[in-house]
C-alpha positions as CSV (number, residue, x, y, z in Angstrom):
1,M,0.0,0.0,0.0
2,K,1.2,3.5,-0.8
3,F,-0.2,6.9,0.0
4,F,0.1,10.4,-1.5
5,D,0.1,13.4,0.9
6,T,-1.3,16.1,-1.3
7,H,-0.6,19.0,1.0
8,A,2.2,19.3,3.6
9,H,4.0,22.4,4.9
10,I,7.3,20.7,5.5
11,G,9.1,23.9,6.2
12,L,6.7,24.7,9.0
13,I,7.3,21.3,10.7
14,Y,11.0,22.1,11.0
15,D,13.2,24.9,9.9
16,D,16.3,22.7,10.0
17,P,17.0,21.0,6.6
18,I,18.2,17.8,8.3
19,E,15.0,17.5,10.3
20,Q,13.0,18.1,7.1
21,L,14.8,15.1,5.4
22,R,14.1,13.0,8.5
23,V,10.4,13.9,8.3
24,I,10.3,12.6,4.7
25,Q,12.2,9.4,5.6
26,Q,9.7,8.7,8.3
27,A,6.8,9.3,5.9
28,K,8.2,6.9,3.4
29,Q,8.6,4.3,6.1
30,A,4.9,4.7,6.8
31,G,4.0,4.1,3.2
32,V,3.7,7.8,2.1
33,A,5.5,7.6,-1.2
34,R,4.7,11.0,-2.5
35,I,4.2,14.5,-0.9
36,V,3.4,17.9,-2.3
37,S,5.4,20.5,-0.4
38,I,3.4,23.6,0.2
39,N,4.5,27.1,1.2
40,N,2.4,30.2,1.9
41,S,4.9,32.7,0.6
42,L,7.6,32.9,-2.1
43,Y,10.2,33.6,0.7
44,D,9.3,30.3,2.3
45,F,9.4,28.5,-1.1
46,N,12.9,29.7,-1.8
47,K,14.0,28.4,1.6
48,V,12.5,25.0,1.4
49,Y,12.7,24.1,-2.3
50,P,16.5,23.9,-2.6
51,N,16.7,21.4,0.3
52,L,14.0,19.1,-1.2
53,K,14.2,19.6,-4.9
54,S,16.2,16.4,-5.6
55,I,14.4,14.0,-3.3
56,S,12.4,11.3,-5.0
57,G,8.7,11.5,-4.5
58,I,8.6,15.1,-3.3
59,Y,6.8,17.6,-5.5
60,H,6.2,21.3,-5.1
61,A,3.6,24.0,-5.4
62,V,4.5,27.7,-5.7
63,G,2.2,30.6,-5.0
64,V,1.1,33.3,-2.6
65,A,-1.5,32.5,0.1
66,P,-4.2,35.1,1.2
67,S,-2.2,35.6,4.4
68,E,0.5,37.4,2.3
69,V,-1.9,39.7,0.4
70,T,-0.4,42.9,1.8
71,N,3.1,41.8,0.9
72,P,3.2,39.2,-1.8
73,G,6.9,39.9,-2.6
74,H,8.8,41.9,-5.1
75,D,8.0,41.1,-8.7
76,W,5.9,38.2,-7.4
77,I,4.1,37.4,-10.6
78,N,7.3,36.9,-12.6
79,T,8.8,35.0,-9.6
80,I,6.0,32.5,-9.6
81,E,6.1,32.0,-13.4
82,K,9.9,31.4,-13.3
83,S,9.5,29.0,-10.4
84,L,6.9,27.0,-12.4
85,S,9.7,25.8,-14.7
86,L,11.7,24.3,-11.9
87,P,11.9,20.5,-11.6
88,N,9.0,18.8,-9.8
89,V,6.9,22.0,-9.5
90,V,3.4,20.6,-10.2
91,A,0.9,23.3,-9.1
92,V,0.2,26.9,-8.3
93,G,-0.6,27.5,-4.7
94,E,-1.6,27.6,-2.2
95,T,-3.8,30.6,-3.0
96,G,-7.4,31.4,-2.3
97,L,-9.5,33.4,0.0
98,D,-9.6,33.7,3.8
99,Y,-12.2,36.0,5.3
100,F,-11.9,34.5,8.8
101,K,-8.7,36.3,9.7
102,Q,-9.4,39.3,7.5
103,F,-6.1,39.5,5.7
104,G,-6.0,42.8,3.9
105,D,-9.4,43.5,2.3
106,K,-11.7,41.2,0.3
107,R,-11.1,42.9,-3.0
108,S,-7.3,42.6,-2.7
109,Q,-7.6,38.9,-1.8
110,I,-9.8,38.3,-4.8
111,E,-7.4,40.1,-7.1
112,L,-4.5,38.1,-5.7
113,F,-6.4,34.9,-6.2
114,I,-7.6,35.7,-9.8
115,T,-4.0,36.5,-10.9
116,Q,-2.8,33.1,-9.7
117,L,-5.7,31.4,-11.4
118,E,-4.7,33.1,-14.6
119,I,-1.1,32.0,-14.1
120,A,-2.2,28.4,-13.6
121,Q,-4.3,28.6,-16.8
122,A,-1.4,30.0,-18.8
123,H,0.9,27.2,-17.6
124,N,-1.7,24.4,-17.7
125,L,-1.3,23.6,-14.1
126,P,-3.8,22.9,-11.3
127,V,-4.3,25.3,-8.5
128,I,-4.3,24.5,-4.8
129,I,-7.0,26.5,-3.0
130,H,-7.3,27.7,0.6
131,N,-10.8,28.6,1.6
132,R,-12.0,29.9,5.0
133,D,-15.4,31.5,5.4
134,A,-15.3,32.6,1.7
135,G,-17.2,29.9,-0.1
136,R,-19.6,32.2,-1.9
137,D,-17.0,34.4,-3.4
138,L,-14.7,31.5,-4.1
139,Y,-17.4,29.7,-6.1
140,D,-18.2,32.8,-8.1
141,V,-14.5,33.3,-9.0
142,L,-14.1,29.7,-10.0
143,T,-17.2,29.8,-12.1
144,E,-15.5,32.4,-14.3
145,R,-11.8,31.6,-13.9
146,M,-11.4,27.9,-13.3
147,P,-8.1,26.7,-14.9
148,D,-8.5,23.9,-17.4
149,A,-6.1,21.8,-15.4
150,G,-8.4,21.9,-12.4
151,A,-8.4,22.9,-8.8
152,I,-7.9,21.2,-5.4
153,L,-10.0,22.5,-2.5
154,H,-7.5,21.7,0.2
155,C,-8.4,20.9,3.8
156,Y,-12.0,20.9,2.7
157,S,-14.2,22.9,5.2
158,E,-17.5,23.6,3.4
159,D,-20.6,21.4,3.6
160,A,-22.0,18.6,1.4
161,A,-24.3,21.0,-0.5
162,F,-21.3,23.2,-1.5
163,A,-19.4,20.1,-2.7
164,K,-22.3,18.9,-4.8
165,K,-22.5,22.3,-6.4
166,C,-18.9,22.0,-7.4
167,L,-19.1,18.5,-8.9
168,D,-19.7,19.9,-12.4
169,K,-16.3,21.6,-12.3
170,N,-12.9,20.1,-12.5
171,I,-12.4,20.2,-8.7
172,W,-10.9,17.8,-6.3
173,F,-11.8,17.6,-2.6
174,S,-8.9,17.1,-0.2
175,F,-9.5,16.1,3.4
176,A,-7.1,16.4,6.3
177,G,-6.8,15.0,9.8
178,N,-9.8,16.9,11.0
179,L,-11.9,14.4,9.1
180,T,-11.2,12.0,12.0
181,Y,-12.8,14.3,14.6
182,R,-16.2,13.2,15.9
183,N,-17.7,16.6,15.6
184,A,-16.7,17.1,12.0
185,R,-20.2,16.2,10.8
186,N,-20.1,18.5,7.7
187,L,-17.0,16.7,6.5
188,H,-18.4,13.2,7.2
189,E,-21.6,14.1,5.3
190,T,-19.5,15.5,2.4
191,V,-17.4,12.4,1.9
192,M,-20.5,10.2,1.9
193,N,-22.1,12.3,-0.8
194,I,-19.4,12.8,-3.4
195,P,-17.8,10.3,-5.7
196,V,-14.7,8.5,-4.3
197,D,-12.9,9.3,-7.5
198,R,-12.9,13.0,-6.6
199,I,-11.4,12.6,-3.1
200,L,-7.8,13.3,-2.0
201,I,-6.3,13.2,1.4
202,E,-3.6,15.4,3.0
203,T,-1.9,16.0,6.3
204,E,-1.8,19.8,6.2
205,S,1.3,19.3,8.3
206,P,2.0,20.6,10.9
207,F,-1.7,21.4,11.5
208,M,-4.9,19.2,11.7
209,I,-3.6,16.4,13.8
210,P,-5.6,13.2,13.3
211,A,-7.5,12.1,16.4
212,E,-5.3,9.0,16.8
213,F,-2.3,11.3,17.4
214,R,-4.0,14.1,19.3
215,E,-1.3,14.0,22.0
216,K,1.3,15.1,19.5
217,K,2.4,18.7,19.0
218,R,2.4,18.7,15.2
219,T,1.1,16.6,12.3
220,M,3.6,14.7,10.2
221,P,3.2,13.2,6.7
222,A,3.8,9.8,8.3
223,Y,0.3,10.2,10.0
224,L,-1.5,10.2,6.7
225,P,-2.5,6.5,6.8
226,S,-4.5,7.3,9.9
227,T,-6.8,9.6,7.9
228,A,-7.0,7.0,5.2
229,R,-8.1,4.3,7.6
230,F,-10.8,6.5,9.0
231,L,-12.0,7.3,5.5
232,A,-12.0,3.6,4.6
233,E,-14.2,2.8,7.6
234,M,-16.6,5.6,6.7
235,L,-17.0,4.5,3.1
236,E,-17.0,0.8,4.1
237,M,-14.1,0.2,1.7
238,D,-11.1,-2.1,2.0
239,L,-8.2,0.1,3.0
240,E,-6.0,-1.3,0.2
241,A,-8.6,-0.6,-2.4
242,L,-9.2,2.9,-1.1
243,S,-5.4,3.6,-1.1
244,E,-5.2,2.6,-4.7
245,Q,-8.1,4.8,-5.6
246,L,-6.7,7.8,-3.7
247,W,-3.3,7.3,-5.4
248,K,-4.9,7.3,-8.8
249,N,-6.9,10.4,-7.9
250,S,-3.8,12.3,-6.6
251,C,-1.7,11.4,-9.7
252,K,-4.5,12.6,-12.0
253,A,-5.0,15.8,-10.0
254,F,-1.3,16.7,-10.4
255,N,-0.9,15.2,-13.9
256,L,1.7,12.7,-12.6
257,P,2.4,9.2,-13.8
258,E,1.0,6.5,-11.5
C-alpha cells in the first residue's frame, strides 16, 4: 500500500534542513511515497525548495496565500512564473480566500487569487485553493476563472451542499486529519455524498492532527495513513482498495504518472 500526501508544509514542521529530510524518511517508512510540499509565501518556497528539490517522491507548489496579500513579494508574478519551470513543481498555490482572519481586504484577496488562477491557466497547471469563510466568493470566482487543469480545495471545510454544487467543475476535494474528529459532521456528510474518485487526502502538516495522534504537538506526513483508515471505515471500503483509488486520484489531479 502506498499513500500520497497532497498538502504538507514541510518547512513549518521544522526549519532545520536535516530534520526536514528526517520527516520525509519517516513518511516513506509509513508508506507515504509522494508528498506535495506547500509554502504560503515565495520567501518560504525559496528556503524549502533547494533542500527538497532532488528528493524522489517530493513535488512542489508555488504561490502566494491570502495571508500574504499585503506583501506578496517583489515582482511576485514573474517569480511564480519562473519558479513553475523548476523540476517537480506541479501546481500553483496555495492561494485562495480567507475571510476568517481578514487578511487585507476582500477585493485585494480576490485580485491576488484571480491573478494566480490566470497563471495556472497560462501554464496548464492545477491550483491548490485555501478557503476559509469565503465559499460564496470562491465559487463565483471559480465559475468564471477555473483553470482547465483543475483545482484542489485543500483541507475541505464547506458542507456537502457546496461540494455537490462544485461537482460539475474540475475540482478535487482534499480532506485532512480533522476528518477524523467526531464533531466534523459536515466533512463526514460530504465524503458520503461525493464520488470517491474526486477525493484526495492530505496532512496539512503541521496542522490538523488526526484524532489518533492528538497528544502530538504537530502533524507529520507519516500520519496520513490514519486519515486513510478512518475514511475507509466511513466509506465501508477495503483500505488497500481505497489507497489505490486515492493514489490514482492524486496522480490525476497533479498530472503525474502512476
